[in-house]
N, C-alpha and C positions, 0 to 999 in steps of 0.2 A: 414313271419315270419321268423323268424331266427330260424335254427333246433337244439336241444340242446341236446347234446350228455351225456356221459355219466353220470353215478349215483353217487347219494352222498351215502354215507355210511350209517352207522348206527348198529349199533353196535350191538358184539357180535354174532361171524360167529362159524359156526362148520364145518368144515371136514374131511376131512382122517385123522388115527391115524396116529400121527408121535411117538417122542420117550416119552416113557410111564416108568413109575417106579412107587414100591408101589403095594397096593391094586389100582384096575382094577373096573372103573363103569361102570354097562352094563344096557342095555338096559331090565327094568322091576326089577331092582334090588331097595329096598328099599331105598330113599334120603337120605343124611347127614341129622339130627337135624343142625339147626340153630347155636348154637355153635361148634359144630363139623365142619360143615364148616365155620365160621371163623377161628378156628385155625389151618383147613389144607389149607387153602389160605393162611394165613400168611406163613406157611410152605412151601407151593409152590414159593413162593414171594423171597422166598431169592434166590433160583434158576434161577430167571428171569432179565434177561440185560435189566433194564429200566435208562433212563435220563428223566430230567425235563427241558424243555425250561427255560433258567435264564430269559431273556427280553424278553418275549410275542414281534411279531409286531404288532402293530397298524395299522389299515386301515383307517384315521378318513374322506374319500373319499368317504365311502362303504356308500349304499344307499339299502338295499334290499326294491328291488321293484315285488309287488306280480305279477302283467302284465307279467313279466320277464319268470315267471316260470310255461312256457307252451313250451311243445313241439312243434315237426311239425304237423300241422293238417293230415299228411298223416302217421302218430301213429296209427289213426282209419281208418281201411283199408275201400276201395271200394268192395264191397261184390256184387254187380252185375253192367256194366258199360254201361251206353246207349251211343248210338252215332248218335241219332237225330240231326237235324237240328235246332230243339227248344231241348236240354237235361236240365230236373230237377233236380238237385241233393235233394236227400231226406236224411235228418239227422236222424235215426230211430231209434229209442230203440233197446236195442240189443237181447231183447226176440223177436224181429221179423226182426234182419238182421244178425244173427248169421247162426253158424251149425248147422245141422238137428239135431232134431226137431226144433229149434229155427229161423227157415229161412222160417216162413210164406211170410212175405215180398219180400224177395230174389224172389220166384219162383212165387208170383206175377206179380213182376217186370218184370220177363225173360220173362213170356209168355205176358206182356202189350208191351215189344219191338218189339215181332214179329207180332204184329196184324197188323202195317201199319196207326197208328193214325197220323192226320194231325191236325195243326191249321193254318188257313191262307194258306195252298198252302204248308205247309213246315211240314219234317215230325217230330215225337215226340217222346220223350223216355226220362226213368228215369233211374239215377244213384243213387244206395241206399250206404249210407257211415253208416257203424257200430259206433255207438258213445253213451255212456251212454247218458241222460236227461239232468243229471247234467253238464257233460262236455259241451254240447250244451249251455246252460245258459249261462258257464264258458267262453267259448270262443268268443261266439257274444259280451258279456258284454263286453270282454278286446276287440274288435274289429276285433278279428281272423279271421273270418269266418262269411259266409255270403251265407247260403244255400238257395235254393230257397223254399224248404218245409221244416217243422219241423214236426215230429209225434215223441211226446213225452209218457212215459207210462200214464201219466194225465195229467187232466189241471192243476196245481199246478206250472209247470214249465212255460207254457206260461202266465200264471199272473204273474208271477217273472219277466219275460222279458218286459212284457209292463209296470208294476210298472219302473224299469231301465231306459225307453224311447225308448224301443224298436220298433217299426211302424208294429205292428206284428197283423195279423187277423183269426181268427178262420173259417175254411169253413168246417168242420165236427166232430159234436162232438163224433162218434165211428166208427171206421173201424172193430177192432178185439177186441170182450169185455173183460174183466179181471177184477180181484180182488187181492186185497192185501188181508193179512192177519194172523191170527196167527196159528202156527203149536204145540200144547202139545202133546208129547207123552203119547199114547190110554191107559197103564196103570196107567200115572199120570193124567189124563183128568178124568180118573172115580173118582179117589179121589178130585181130584178139583172141579167138578160138586157137587159131596154130602156136599164139606165143604163150598165151595163158591156161587152157583149155577151157572147163564150163567156165558158162556166164554166170557164176555167183556174185553173192554183195562181195565177197572177200577179195576175188578176183578181179573185179572193176575198180575195186578202192587201191589196189596194188598197182594196177595196169594205168590207174590213175596220179597216183604217185611218182608213177614212173616216168609221167609225159605222154604217154600213147594213147588217152584219149581224155576229154574232156566232161566231167559228170557235173550235170546242177540238180537239185532236187526243191523243193518247195518248202512254205511256210509249216513248220510242225505245229504251232499254235494254231493252225486254222484248215490248215488241209491233213486230211487223213491219210494222203498216201505219203507227206511228208513227214508226219510224225512215223508213218509205218516202216519206211525207209529208214529216215533216222536212227529208229530202237533195231534195225536190222543191220546198218554200220556198228552201231555201239558193241551188238551180238557179237559182227566178225572181229570186231577188237580185242574183246575179250567175252569168248564162249561161257564162262563161269559167272562172270560177274559183268553186267554188261554197263553197269555203274561205277565200276570202278575207279581209280586215278588211273591205270593203265589204258582203259578204254576212255576217259577225259584227256589225257596227254595226245592218246593216237587222234584223234577228232581235234584237236589243237593245230596240231601238225599238218592233218590233211586239210583244215580251212583255212593254212597260211598261203597256198597256193592254188586252193579250187576258185570254181568261180563263184559268185553271191549268189547266197541264198534267194530264190525266184520269191518276187510278191505273188506270184499265182500260176498257176498252168500257162497259161496267155504269154507272160513272159518266159517261158520255158520255149515256147512254141514258137515266139518271135526269134529268140536266141539261135536255136537250131535252124530254121532258115536262112537266117543270117552265114550259117556256119559255125558260132564261137562255139557251140559244142556240140559235142558227138555221141553223149549217152545222158539220159535222164531219165526221172522215176513218172510217171504217169497211172493212171487207171487203165482196165484194157478196155472198156466200155467206151471210153472217151478215144482212147487209142483207135478200135475200130470204126468209129465215128468221126475221125479226123485222116480225110484222102489224103491228105499233103506230108502225112506220117507214113504211108506205106511201104517206103524206101527203110523203114528203121526196122530193126529184130526185136519183137516183145517175149519178155523171160518173166515169168510171174516171180516175185518175191515178197518176203513175209509172211504176215498174216492173211486170210483169205478177208474179201469186203464184201461178205454177203449180206449185208444191211440186215444187223438183229432188230427187233422191235423189244422197245420197253415201254410198261407203262408204270405208274410214279403213288406213292403213297397219299397223294392229295386227291387223289381220281377215288369217283364215288364207285359205289360197285356196280352200277349202271353202265358207267363210264369203264369200264374196266372191260364188261361184258360185252359191249358194241365194239371196244379195240380187237377182244378176239374174234370178233362176227368179222369185221373189217381185213384182218390176217387171214382167214379162212377163206377169203372172196380173195384175195392176193394171189392165193397159192391154186385156185383152181384152173385147169388146165388152159382155158380161153386165155386167162390174162399170165401164165408162165410161157404161154407161147408169144406171147406182145412183149414182154420182156424182155426173150431172146432175138426176136426181129429189132427191140431198142439197141441190142449190141451186149445183154446179159446172159449171164447163162452157160460162158465158155469156160474151158479149162476144170469139168467138173471134176477132174481127175487128182488137180493140185490139190494136195491136204494142206498146205499153209506150213511156215516155218515159227510155232509156236514156242516163243522163247520162256514161257513161265511168269511172264512177268505181269505184278499185282499191278492195282490203278494207283497205287503209291509209287511204285516204279516207273511209268510211263508220267507222272508227274515231273517225278524226277530227270527225267530224261529231258524232258523239256526246259528244266532248269539249266541244265546241263549244256544243251545246245545253248541257251541266253547268253551261259556265262562264256562259252569257248566259241561261237560263231566266227569271229575277228580274227580269230586264231593267234588269241591272247593279245590281240595289237588294239591299244584304245582308240576311240574313233575321235578323227579332230574336224568336228563340223561349224556350219554357220549356217542359219535361217535366215532367210531374207524374205520379209513381209511386204506385199504391196500394198503401201498404204497412199494410190492416188484416191481422185476425188470420187470415182465410181465404188471405193469400197465404203465410202463414206457411210455411218447410221447401221444399220443390221448386219449387213456383213460384215465392218470392222469386229464390231461385237463380240460376235458369232467365232469369228478367226480369234480373237483375244480368249475367250471364252474354250474355243479345242487346242490351243497352244499350251495353255494353261494346264488342261485336264490333260493329254496328250504326254505332257513332259512329264508324269509319274514314272515315265515306260523308260527316262533316260535313265541309264546307271551311273553310279557318280564317278566312275574311273574312265568316263568319257571328258571330251575336253570342246565345250557350246562357247558361240559367241552370237549376236542378235543383231542384224542389218534389216531397215528399214527405207524405203525409198519411193519417191512419187518425181517432182523434179530434179529434187539431187537425191543425194544419198546421207545417211545417219547410222555408223557405228553407235546404235545404242546400247552392246554389249561388248568390248575385247572380248576373245574366248581366252577360257579361263575354266581350270578342272571342277567340273558339276557336283561341286560340295555343298553342301548346305547354303552356306555364304554366295556360291555363284547362283544357286537357285533363287535364291531371295531375289536378288540383282534381277535375274532374266525375270521372274514375277513382277519385280515392280516397274519394268521398263516395258513390258507388253500391256501391262493395264494401262501405262500412259501412252500409247499410239494414237496419234489422231491422224483422219484422213483429209487430203484437199491435193489439187494440183494435178501435174501428168505422169506420163509412166516412164520411168527411166530403166527398165528391168535389166540390160546388160549392163549398163555401169554399175548397177548394184553386184552384178555376178563377177564382174573387176574387182570389185572392193572387199568381197568375200573369197576369189581365190587368192589375192592378196593377203589377207589374213590368215589363211590356211598357210600359204608357204613359209611365210613369216614365223608362226607357231610350230611348223613341224621342224625348223632347225634347233628349236627346242627340246622339240619330241619327234625324233628322228622314224622313231618305229609306228609311228602314228598312223592311222587310214583316213584319209582325206575324203568327206562327202560334203556337198552342197544341199539343201531342201530348201523349194521353193513355190510361194503362192501366190499366182495372179488370175485376175478374174479379167484381162482384157490384154488387148496387143500392145505394145510397146509402140509410142510415139513418140519419145525425146531420148537424147543421146546416141548412142552408139548400137549399131543395128546386131543380129544374130550373124552375118556373115560377117563382120567385124570383128568378132569374138571367137568363133568357132575353130579356129587354127590353134587360139590360146589355148581354150577348152580341151585341146584333144594332144595339145603338146605336154600340158601341167597332168594329165590323166587322173583328174578329180572328177568323180562322178558326180551328175546334176540330178536328184529328181525333183521332177517338176508336177506341182499338183493344179491341176487347171479349175478353179472353183467357179462352176455355175458359167463355164466356159467353153463353148463344143469346139472351136475352132481351133484345133490341138496342133495341127502341123509342124509349125515353128517346135513347138514345146516338144512334141514328140522326136524331132531331128536332134535338139539341143542333148537330150538325156539319151537320146540313141549314140553320140558322140563318143561317148564313156561306160555304154550300155547301163547304164542305169534305168528307170521307170517312169513314164509322167502315167498320171492317176486324174481319171475325172473326176469330179466328186460334187453333189451338189450339199444344198445345206440339211437333206435328211441325212446324209450318210458322212459327212465329211470328219465325224470325229472317228466314226468307226475307221475309216481310209486310214487316217493319222495313226492310230492307234496299232494296226497289224502292220503299217507300214515301217514303223519304230522300233515293234518287234522283230523284225526282221533285220531292222541295218543296228541298231542301238542299244 
């Protein structure tokens, strides 16, 4: 599989303060009103050097293909490396295969590899790859990955692979018991129970629609909890048919006022810390191991997350025997005790709310969510690409490649524009409906980007916000967003402090991608103004980061 490098952009970046004049916005200062923000933006734009491409280049041969928007598999690290004559690679859910305390499977695998097991006279070992369950399904269905064993968080992913025609066989229902569920802040929980009764999914959604709590969940394309809770939501909307028009329409209505779907669990935790949400979804093991969430009530919901084990038709008989040997080892008393110490094997009395959904149904539920996650509103977005001198060469080439590949995930119902910047700002492509013609112009302009000069990040953001405001006059129900990719600090034009009040007043979320760039404090402040995400990405993982970000937002 071809390795993808750099990333794409996505609007609105925030870095260190550069030149600054007039009143300065600082963290904690009340944001501007919308009217004042528009007035201030118009004033500042008079000082920005901006040009517009007179005749955008069209690439009529470009054909976006979702299958190429996959980074090299090594983006997902091997966390335990076996060296047996028979070595089975396990694609393992991240709550099992990450750093402590989320490393139960790593520890078990390491100990197993020391035991000296054999099959047919050959030494046996296991290797563990840390990868979300959703990414495993994506990569296998794209023909880009063939692990010998798959241990997802729950059985929905196995059903989805089976529905996609993958030869898969479940050899164990559970190796580490877990549940997914709802977290409700304790002070809110007491009022909730008094008014709505039991904390069911249906009651939580009713309370959210009534404005009595703010509930957020994670990306159902990568997050097992996100997929589980999405299906629980659809079931609560229509218990007889979670995929019906009734359920879809109810999801649209809910999403109109709901918090944005979180890019990952870390975003949820940050929103909770700020008091922006009072309810969210999370796995129980993660909740137990997150001390700052102890003031939240946990209620199991949806199907169980018991980490079933699957093998595949492409496995040899020896590999399948080795897989079963490892499963038996995972289930011994010592390893189950360790699992409990790591936060698993709680709520064993919880049966799970099995909706009877098939693999095809789960795939359809993802599609329903993708179509309706913005509450039926088209996105009006500008992508802002840093083309300063430091991006010259491989970084810019990778940016182009990632941008083009990821654009396959942008629906034609949205409105998209492109801006690039160095010393000055260039509107490469005015915002337009992302039909085939606009896609062709977008591809042509991306391919023509070149790098030189300084870094006027915040000037570019001003230009992008102004473009969005003008387009919203034509598309009043549009959902504004900016996406920015940068690899360094602003050193030209307006500073972050100078534009922060405007960003807040216009309520335009700015998603920032820090490419090969660790000092992201200012970016986090910028994106935090309107509760967008800042993502750190390197050459190896930028394509996946962008793909998943687009899946959540576009």
